[in-house]
C-alpha positions as CSV (number, residue, x, y, z in Angstrom):
1,X,53.3,3.8,29.7
2,X,56.9,4.3,28.5
3,X,55.6,4.8,25.0
4,X,53.1,7.4,26.2
5,X,55.8,9.3,28.1
6,X,58.7,8.9,25.6
7,X,56.7,9.6,22.4
8,X,53.2,10.7,23.2
9,X,54.1,13.4,25.7
10,X,56.7,15.3,23.7
11,X,54.7,14.8,20.5
12,X,51.6,16.2,22.2
13,X,53.4,19.2,23.5
14,X,54.9,19.8,20.0
15,X,51.4,19.7,18.5
16,X,50.1,22.1,21.2
17,X,53.0,24.5,20.5
18,X,52.4,24.1,16.7
19,X,48.8,25.1,17.2
20,X,50.0,28.2,19.1
21,X,52.4,29.1,16.3
22,X,49.8,28.7,13.6
23,X,47.6,31.3,15.3
24,X,50.5,33.8,15.4
25,X,51.5,36.4,12.9
26,X,54.9,38.0,12.3
27,X,53.2,41.3,13.4
28,X,52.7,39.7,16.9
29,X,56.5,39.8,17.3
30,X,56.9,43.3,15.7
31,X,54.3,44.6,18.1
32,X,56.8,44.1,21.0
33,X,58.9,47.0,19.6
34,X,56.0,49.4,19.2
35,X,54.5,48.5,22.6
36,X,57.7,48.0,24.6
37,X,56.5,49.3,27.9
38,X,53.4,47.1,28.4
39,X,55.3,44.1,27.1
40,X,58.2,44.8,29.5
41,X,55.8,44.8,32.5
42,X,54.3,41.5,31.3
43,X,57.7,39.9,30.8
44,X,58.9,41.1,34.2
45,X,55.8,39.5,35.8
46,X,56.2,36.2,34.0
47,X,59.9,35.7,34.0
48,X,60.9,37.2,37.4
49,X,57.9,37.7,39.8
50,X,56.2,34.4,39.0
51,X,59.1,32.2,40.1
52,X,59.7,34.4,43.2
53,X,56.0,34.0,44.2
54,X,56.2,30.2,43.6
55,X,59.3,30.0,45.8
56,X,57.6,31.9,48.6
57,X,54.5,29.7,48.4
58,X,56.7,26.5,48.5
59,X,58.5,27.8,51.6
60,X,55.3,28.9,53.4
61,X,53.6,25.6,52.8
62,X,56.7,23.5,53.5
63,X,56.1,21.3,50.6
64,X,57.9,18.0,50.1
65,X,61.0,18.3,47.8
66,X,59.5,16.6,44.7
67,X,56.3,18.6,45.0
68,X,58.3,21.8,45.6
69,X,60.3,21.2,42.4
70,X,57.0,20.6,40.6
71,X,55.7,23.9,41.7
72,X,58.9,25.7,40.5
73,X,58.8,23.9,37.1
74,X,55.3,25.1,36.7
75,X,56.3,28.7,37.5
76,X,59.0,28.6,34.9
77,X,56.5,27.8,32.1
78,X,55.2,30.5,29.9
79,X,51.5,31.1,29.2
80,X,50.0,29.0,26.4
81,X,47.0,29.2,24.1
82,X,44.8,29.1,27.2
83,X,46.0,32.5,28.4
84,X,45.1,34.0,25.0
85,X,41.6,32.6,25.2
86,X,41.1,33.8,28.7
87,X,42.3,37.3,27.8
88,X,39.8,37.4,25.1
89,X,37.0,36.2,27.4
90,X,38.1,38.9,29.9
91,X,37.8,41.6,27.2
92,X,41.5,42.2,27.7
93,X,44.2,43.3,25.2
94,X,44.4,40.1,23.1
95,X,47.2,41.5,20.9
96,X,49.4,42.0,23.9
97,X,48.5,38.6,25.3
98,X,49.5,36.9,22.0
99,X,52.8,38.9,21.8
100,X,53.7,37.9,25.4
101,X,52.9,34.2,24.8
102,X,54.8,34.2,21.6
103,X,58.0,35.8,22.8
104,X,58.2,34.3,26.3
105,X,57.5,30.8,24.8
106,X,60.5,31.2,22.5
107,X,62.7,32.6,25.3
108,X,61.8,29.6,27.5
109,X,64.4,27.6,25.6
110,X,67.0,29.7,27.4
111,X,65.4,30.5,30.8
112,X,63.7,27.2,31.7
113,X,66.6,24.8,31.6
114,X,68.8,27.0,33.8
115,X,66.1,27.7,36.4
116,X,64.9,24.0,36.4
117,X,68.5,22.8,37.1
118,X,68.8,25.3,40.0
119,X,65.5,24.4,41.6
120,X,66.2,20.6,41.5
121,X,69.6,21.1,43.1
122,X,68.1,23.5,45.7
123,X,65.1,21.4,46.9
124,X,66.3,17.8,46.3
125,X,69.9,18.1,47.4
126,X,71.7,14.7,47.3
127,X,68.5,13.0,45.9
128,X,68.5,15.3,42.9
129,X,68.7,13.6,39.5
130,X,71.5,14.7,37.2
131,X,70.2,17.5,35.0
132,X,71.9,18.4,31.7
133,X,71.1,22.1,31.0
134,X,72.3,21.7,27.4
135,X,70.1,18.5,26.9
136,X,67.1,20.3,28.4
137,X,67.7,23.3,26.1
138,X,67.9,21.1,23.0
139,X,64.7,19.3,24.1
140,X,63.0,22.6,24.7
141,X,64.0,23.9,21.3
142,X,62.7,20.7,19.6
143,X,59.3,20.5,21.3
144,X,58.5,24.2,22.0
145,X,60.6,26.7,20.0
146,X,60.7,24.8,16.7
147,X,57.0,24.0,16.5
148,X,56.1,27.6,17.2
149,X,58.5,28.8,14.5
150,X,57.1,26.3,12.0
151,X,53.6,27.4,12.9
152,X,54.4,31.1,12.4
153,X,56.1,30.3,9.1
154,X,53.1,28.4,7.9
155,X,50.9,31.4,8.9
156,X,53.1,33.8,7.0
157,X,53.9,31.8,3.8
158,X,50.9,29.5,3.5
159,X,48.1,31.5,5.1
160,X,45.3,29.5,3.5
161,X,46.7,26.2,4.7
162,X,47.4,27.5,8.2
163,X,43.8,28.7,8.5
164,X,42.5,25.4,7.3
165,X,44.5,23.4,9.9
166,X,44.2,25.9,12.8
167,X,40.8,24.6,14.0
168,X,41.7,20.8,13.9
169,X,45.0,21.5,15.5
170,X,43.4,23.5,18.3
171,X,40.9,20.6,19.0
172,X,43.7,18.1,18.9
173,X,45.8,20.2,21.3
174,X,42.8,20.4,23.7
175,X,42.2,16.6,23.6
176,X,45.9,15.9,24.1
177,X,46.1,18.3,27.0
178,X,43.2,16.5,28.8
179,X,44.8,13.1,28.1
180,X,48.2,14.2,29.5
181,X,46.8,15.7,32.6
182,X,44.6,12.6,33.4
183,X,47.6,10.3,32.7
184,X,49.9,12.3,35.0
185,X,47.3,12.3,37.8
186,X,46.6,8.6,37.4
187,X,50.3,7.8,37.4
188,X,50.8,9.5,40.7
189,X,47.5,8.8,42.3
190,X,48.8,7.8,45.8
191,X,51.1,10.8,46.0
192,X,48.1,13.0,45.0
193,X,45.9,11.5,47.7
194,X,48.7,11.9,50.4
195,X,49.4,15.5,49.5
196,X,46.1,16.8,48.0
197,X,45.3,19.1,50.9
198,X,48.5,20.9,51.2
199,X,49.2,20.8,47.4
200,X,45.7,22.0,46.5
201,X,46.0,24.9,49.0
202,X,49.4,25.8,47.7
203,X,48.3,25.8,44.0
204,X,45.2,27.8,44.7
205,X,47.3,30.3,46.7
206,X,49.8,30.5,43.9
207,X,47.2,31.0,41.2
208,X,45.3,33.7,43.1
209,X,48.4,35.5,44.2
210,X,49.9,35.5,40.6
211,X,46.6,36.9,39.1
212,X,46.6,39.7,41.7
213,X,50.3,40.4,41.5
214,X,50.0,40.8,37.7
215,X,47.0,43.0,38.1
216,X,48.6,45.1,40.8
217,X,51.9,45.6,39.0
218,X,50.1,46.6,35.8
219,X,48.0,49.2,37.7
220,X,51.1,50.6,39.5
221,X,52.7,50.9,36.0
222,X,49.6,52.9,34.9
223,X,48.7,50.6,32.1
224,X,45.2,50.7,30.6
225,X,42.5,48.5,32.2
226,X,42.5,46.2,29.1
227,X,46.3,45.9,29.3
228,X,46.2,45.3,33.1
229,X,43.7,42.4,32.7
230,X,46.0,40.8,30.1
231,X,49.1,41.1,32.3
232,X,47.2,39.6,35.2
233,X,46.1,36.6,33.1
234,X,49.4,36.1,31.5
235,X,51.1,36.1,34.9
236,X,48.6,33.7,36.5
237,X,48.0,31.1,33.7
238,X,50.8,28.7,32.9
239,X,51.4,26.1,30.2
240,X,50.9,23.1,32.5
241,X,51.6,20.6,29.7
242,X,55.1,22.0,29.4
243,X,55.5,21.5,33.2
244,X,54.5,17.8,32.9
245,X,56.9,17.3,29.9
246,X,59.8,19.0,31.8
247,X,59.3,16.6,34.7
248,X,59.5,13.6,32.3
249,X,62.6,15.0,30.6
250,X,64.3,15.5,33.9
251,X,63.6,12.2,35.7
252,X,63.3,9.8,32.8
253,X,60.5,7.2,32.4
254,X,61.6,4.2,34.4
255,X,58.8,4.6,37.0
256,X,56.1,6.1,34.8
257,X,55.0,9.7,35.1
258,X,57.3,11.7,37.4
259,X,56.0,13.0,40.8
260,X,57.5,16.3,39.7
261,X,54.7,16.4,37.1
262,X,51.9,16.2,39.7
263,X,51.6,20.0,40.5
264,X,51.4,20.9,36.8
265,X,48.8,18.1,36.3
266,X,46.6,19.2,39.2
267,X,47.0,22.9,38.2
268,X,45.9,22.0,34.6
269,X,42.5,21.2,36.1
270,X,42.4,23.6,39.0
271,X,43.3,26.8,37.1
272,X,39.9,26.9,35.4
273,X,38.2,26.7,38.8
274,X,40.1,29.7,40.0
275,X,40.4,31.7,36.7
276,X,36.8,31.5,35.5
277,X,35.2,33.4,38.4
278,X,38.1,35.9,38.2
279,X,37.4,36.3,34.5
280,X,33.8,37.0,35.2
281,X,34.8,39.7,37.7
282,X,37.1,41.3,35.2
283,X,34.4,41.3,32.5
284,X,32.1,43.1,34.9
285,X,34.5,45.9,35.6
């Protein structure tokens, strides 16, 4: 189990982020400058409103400290490849989705360690493990920012090779994601059983509220319908693998998968249950 957490988990996330980077173009970053307003609305939803909504849900459901921290860690994570795929399925603005995923994923190296340290201190108090913001930032750089940068570089300088490996990388990323989620759930099975009702209700409430918050904000900002669908999905769909990895980085591996990882693991399964009917509704509009 220690080998899976210490080596397999970070390596899996790095491969997932590399697969994201390989699918990106330099133009995806340049597009932020030409479409600043829709991007700003999406960034506001993800970086600011998402953690606020998670904090409210945690307080409303009076979640246990470790589960509460797990919720907050999930809310700090950017969208991943899944949000891009769902935006395409919803007939949204895929270019905007990709730009948001790319930039917010890179910025997470700065935002996530600070917010994670705060949430642990706030909810766990004296029981909080010691968190090194610098250590988390370095780890985030190595397993998220660097793989994305490598992937983008491959796409730009070795386009043929990047296209050749994009499919296998995507399949590998999907398989690793499923393995990580199942391992995290199995490693915290009793905690899951004890808290499934309240945690499930909280996660469903969080996912639904975020999808609607993103959509409502985009409509208030008078974005196009395609842009609004994308903002909604980018706000409501998080990179749960990063949440699981963060939990392991924070608590260590002495006792297997951290309980802090459980909300992200359950969310990794549940988000499809919530999102797919919502996507069907968006497609029908």
